[in-house]
C-alpha positions as a Markdown table, in Angstrom:
| # | Residue | x | y | z |
|---|---|---|---|---|
| 1 | Met | 93.7 | -12.3 | -28.6 |
| 2 | Phe | 94.6 | -9.7 | -26.0 |
| 3 | Ser | 95.3 | -10.4 | -22.3 |
| 4 | Lys | 92.8 | -9.1 | -19.7 |
| 5 | Ile | 95.1 | -6.3 | -18.7 |
| 6 | Ser | 95.8 | -5.1 | -22.2 |
| 7 | Arg | 94.9 | -1.5 | -23.0 |
| 8 | Tyr | 93.8 | -2.7 | -26.5 |
| 9 | Arg | 91.4 | -5.4 | -25.3 |
| 10 | Lys | 88.3 | -3.2 | -24.9 |
| 11 | Leu | 88.7 | -1.4 | -28.2 |
| 12 | Pro | 86.0 | -2.2 | -30.8 |
| 13 | Asp | 86.8 | -4.5 | -33.7 |
| 14 | Glu | 86.9 | -3.0 | -37.2 |
| 15 | Val | 86.9 | -4.5 | -40.6 |
| 16 | Thr | 88.9 | -2.6 | -43.3 |
| 17 | Ile | 88.6 | -3.5 | -47.0 |
| 18 | Gly | 92.0 | -3.3 | -48.8 |
| 19 | Ala | 92.7 | -2.1 | -52.3 |
| 20 | Asn | 92.6 | -5.7 | -53.6 |
| 21 | Gly | 89.1 | -6.2 | -52.0 |
| 22 | Leu | 90.3 | -8.4 | -49.1 |
| 23 | Ala | 88.8 | -7.8 | -45.7 |
| 24 | Phe | 91.2 | -7.2 | -42.7 |
| 25 | Gln | 90.0 | -7.4 | -39.1 |
| 26 | Ser | 91.7 | -5.1 | -36.6 |
| 27 | Lys | 91.1 | -3.0 | -33.6 |
| 28 | Ser | 90.1 | 0.7 | -33.9 |
| 29 | Leu | 92.6 | 3.4 | -33.1 |
| 30 | Arg | 93.4 | 3.9 | -29.4 |
| 31 | Leu | 93.4 | 7.6 | -28.7 |
| 32 | Thr | 95.6 | 8.8 | -25.8 |
| 33 | Pro | 93.2 | 9.6 | -23.0 |
| 34 | Glu | 93.2 | 12.9 | -21.0 |
| 35 | Val | 95.0 | 11.8 | -17.9 |
| 36 | Gly | 95.8 | 14.0 | -15.0 |
| 37 | Gly | 97.9 | 13.2 | -12.0 |
| 38 | Thr | 99.0 | 15.0 | -8.9 |
| 39 | Phe | 101.8 | 12.7 | -7.9 |
| 40 | Leu | 105.2 | 13.5 | -9.5 |
| 41 | His | 108.1 | 11.0 | -9.7 |
| 42 | Thr | 111.7 | 12.2 | -9.9 |
| 43 | Val | 113.5 | 10.3 | -12.6 |
| 44 | Glu | 116.5 | 8.3 | -11.3 |
| 45 | Asp | 119.4 | 6.9 | -13.3 |
| 46 | Leu | 118.3 | 3.2 | -13.0 |
| 47 | Asp | 114.6 | 3.8 | -13.5 |
| 48 | Arg | 112.8 | 1.4 | -15.8 |
| 49 | Leu | 109.1 | 1.8 | -16.9 |
| 50 | Asp | 108.2 | -1.8 | -15.9 |
| 51 | His | 109.7 | -1.1 | -12.4 |
| 52 | Leu | 107.7 | 2.1 | -12.1 |
| 53 | Gly | 104.5 | 0.2 | -13.2 |
| 54 | Tyr | 105.1 | -2.3 | -10.4 |
| 55 | Lys | 106.0 | 0.4 | -7.8 |
| 56 | Tyr | 102.9 | 2.5 | -8.4 |
| 57 | Tyr | 100.3 | 0.0 | -9.7 |
| 58 | Lys | 101.7 | -3.4 | -8.5 |
| 59 | Gln | 101.6 | -4.5 | -12.2 |
| 60 | Pro | 104.8 | -4.1 | -14.3 |
| 61 | Arg | 102.8 | -4.1 | -17.5 |
| 62 | Ser | 100.9 | -1.0 | -16.5 |
| 63 | Trp | 103.8 | 1.3 | -17.4 |
| 64 | Trp | 101.8 | 2.7 | -20.3 |
| 65 | His | 99.6 | 4.6 | -17.9 |
| 66 | Ile | 102.6 | 6.7 | -17.0 |
| 67 | Cys | 103.3 | 7.3 | -20.7 |
| 68 | Asp | 99.7 | 8.4 | -21.3 |
| 69 | Ala | 100.1 | 10.9 | -18.4 |
| 70 | Asn | 103.2 | 12.4 | -20.0 |
| 71 | Pro | 102.3 | 12.9 | -23.7 |
| 72 | Gln | 105.0 | 15.5 | -24.3 |
| 73 | Phe | 107.5 | 12.6 | -24.6 |
| 74 | Leu | 107.3 | 11.0 | -28.0 |
| 75 | Ser | 108.5 | 7.6 | -26.8 |
| 76 | Pro | 108.7 | 5.6 | -23.6 |
| 77 | Gln | 112.5 | 5.7 | -23.8 |
| 78 | His | 112.5 | 9.5 | -24.0 |
| 79 | Leu | 110.4 | 9.7 | -20.9 |
| 80 | Leu | 113.3 | 8.3 | -18.8 |
| 81 | Gly | 116.1 | 9.7 | -20.9 |
| 82 | Lys | 117.2 | 6.4 | -22.3 |
| 83 | Glu | 117.1 | 7.3 | -26.0 |
| 84 | Pro | 120.3 | 6.9 | -28.1 |
| 85 | Ile | 120.3 | 10.7 | -28.6 |
| 86 | Ala | 122.2 | 12.3 | -25.7 |
| 87 | Thr | 123.1 | 15.9 | -24.8 |
| 88 | Gly | 126.4 | 16.4 | -23.1 |
| 89 | Glu | 128.2 | 19.6 | -21.9 |
| 90 | Phe | 131.9 | 19.5 | -22.5 |
| 91 | Pro | 133.8 | 22.1 | -20.4 |
| 92 | Ile | 136.4 | 23.8 | -22.7 |
| 93 | Glu | 139.2 | 26.2 | -22.4 |
| 94 | Phe | 141.1 | 27.8 | -25.2 |
| 95 | Thr | 144.8 | 27.0 | -24.9 |
| 96 | Gly | 146.1 | 29.1 | -27.8 |
| 97 | Ile | 146.9 | 32.8 | -28.4 |
| 98 | Gly | 144.3 | 35.4 | -29.6 |
| 99 | Glu | 140.6 | 35.0 | -29.9 |
| 100 | Pro | 139.2 | 31.5 | -29.3 |
| 101 | Pro | 138.1 | 29.9 | -32.6 |
| 102 | Tyr | 134.6 | 29.0 | -31.5 |
| 103 | Ala | 133.0 | 29.2 | -34.9 |
| 104 | Pro | 135.4 | 26.7 | -36.5 |
| 105 | Leu | 135.0 | 24.4 | -33.4 |
| 106 | Leu | 131.2 | 24.4 | -33.7 |
| 107 | Ala | 131.3 | 23.9 | -37.5 |
| 108 | Ala | 133.7 | 20.9 | -37.1 |
| 109 | Leu | 131.5 | 19.3 | -34.5 |
| 110 | Arg | 128.3 | 19.8 | -36.5 |
| 111 | Arg | 130.0 | 18.1 | -39.5 |
| 112 | Met | 130.8 | 15.0 | -37.5 |
| 113 | Ala | 128.7 | 11.9 | -38.3 |
| 114 | Gly | 126.3 | 11.3 | -35.4 |
| 115 | Val | 126.4 | 14.9 | -34.1 |
| 116 | Glu | 122.9 | 16.4 | -34.3 |
| 117 | Asn | 123.9 | 19.9 | -33.0 |
| 118 | Ala | 126.6 | 21.8 | -31.2 |
| 119 | Leu | 126.4 | 25.2 | -29.5 |
| 120 | Leu | 128.3 | 27.2 | -26.9 |
| 121 | Ala | 127.1 | 26.9 | -23.3 |
| 122 | Asp | 126.4 | 30.0 | -21.3 |
| 123 | Gly | 129.6 | 32.0 | -20.6 |
| 124 | Asp | 131.6 | 30.2 | -23.4 |
| 125 | Ala | 133.0 | 27.9 | -20.8 |
| 126 | Gly | 131.7 | 24.8 | -22.5 |
| 127 | Val | 130.1 | 23.4 | -25.6 |
| 128 | Leu | 126.7 | 21.5 | -25.6 |
| 129 | Val | 126.7 | 18.6 | -28.1 |
| 130 | Glu | 123.6 | 16.6 | -29.0 |
| 131 | Phe | 124.8 | 13.3 | -30.4 |
| 132 | Asn | 123.8 | 9.8 | -31.3 |
| 133 | Thr | 125.5 | 7.5 | -28.8 |
| 134 | Met | 125.2 | 4.6 | -31.2 |
| 135 | Thr | 127.3 | 6.5 | -33.9 |
| 136 | Val | 129.8 | 8.6 | -32.0 |
| 137 | Thr | 131.5 | 8.4 | -28.6 |
| 138 | Gln | 132.3 | 11.1 | -26.0 |
| 139 | Gly | 136.0 | 10.3 | -26.7 |
| 140 | Val | 135.7 | 11.1 | -30.4 |
| 141 | Ile | 134.0 | 14.4 | -29.6 |
| 142 | Ser | 136.6 | 15.3 | -27.0 |
| 143 | Ser | 139.3 | 14.5 | -29.6 |
| 144 | Ala | 137.7 | 16.9 | -32.1 |
| 145 | Ile | 137.6 | 19.6 | -29.5 |
| 146 | Val | 141.3 | 19.2 | -28.7 |
| 147 | Ala | 142.1 | 19.2 | -32.5 |
| 148 | Ala | 140.4 | 22.6 | -32.7 |
| 149 | Gly | 142.9 | 24.0 | -30.2 |
| 150 | Phe | 140.9 | 23.7 | -26.9 |
| 151 | Ser | 141.5 | 21.7 | -23.8 |
| 152 | Val | 138.4 | 19.7 | -22.7 |
| 153 | Gly | 137.2 | 18.3 | -19.4 |
| 154 | Glu | 134.9 | 15.4 | -18.5 |
| 155 | Met | 131.5 | 15.5 | -20.2 |
| 156 | Arg | 128.5 | 16.2 | -18.0 |
| 157 | Asn | 125.4 | 14.4 | -19.3 |
| 158 | Ile | 122.4 | 16.7 | -19.6 |
| 159 | Gly | 119.6 | 14.1 | -19.3 |
| 160 | Arg | 116.3 | 13.4 | -17.6 |
| 161 | Val | 117.7 | 12.3 | -14.2 |
| 162 | Gly | 116.4 | 14.6 | -11.5 |
| 163 | Lys | 113.5 | 15.8 | -13.6 |
| 164 | Lys | 109.8 | 15.1 | -12.7 |
| 165 | Ile | 107.3 | 13.0 | -14.5 |
| 166 | Ile | 103.6 | 12.6 | -13.7 |
| 167 | Ile | 102.3 | 9.4 | -12.2 |
| 168 | Pro | 98.5 | 9.2 | -12.6 |
| 169 | Pro | 96.4 | 7.9 | -9.7 |
| 170 | Glu | 95.6 | 4.2 | -10.2 |
| 171 | Gly | 91.9 | 4.8 | -10.6 |
| 172 | Leu | 92.4 | 7.4 | -13.4 |
| 173 | Ala | 95.1 | 5.4 | -15.2 |
């Protein structure tokens, strides 16, 4: 049923009786093992988990060892920063007269469909926007910033590139 390299192959079989009295055969729950590693990998823009599995273990399907060693990430996509939720820093400058209308700008951004959160960056020189890239684009967010009376620069992606992840030794994986 499972290939010889599957992480589920060695799990014991279980039989569960459903509410209707039927028996269902399955595997028991696989708990995430305690994994430690001393080697760190710096995430690069084009990293893929199957490529990292091959690079470090000579087996592309062994990427799950890397996920087990980094349990703070809830999904394999999050580990490499490939989830649809992105955080971008938009540099802004107020072009009007008087006090900059930061509160209305942030309120307008937070009301947008697909925007999870918006807040001022340190020094009020930019706004950090957490948004769903499948629902809203950088261009739409930039247009909303301009509509609020600000000029806006090119968004800087705040992602996982350049951050470290643990690669467990092959014997411990």
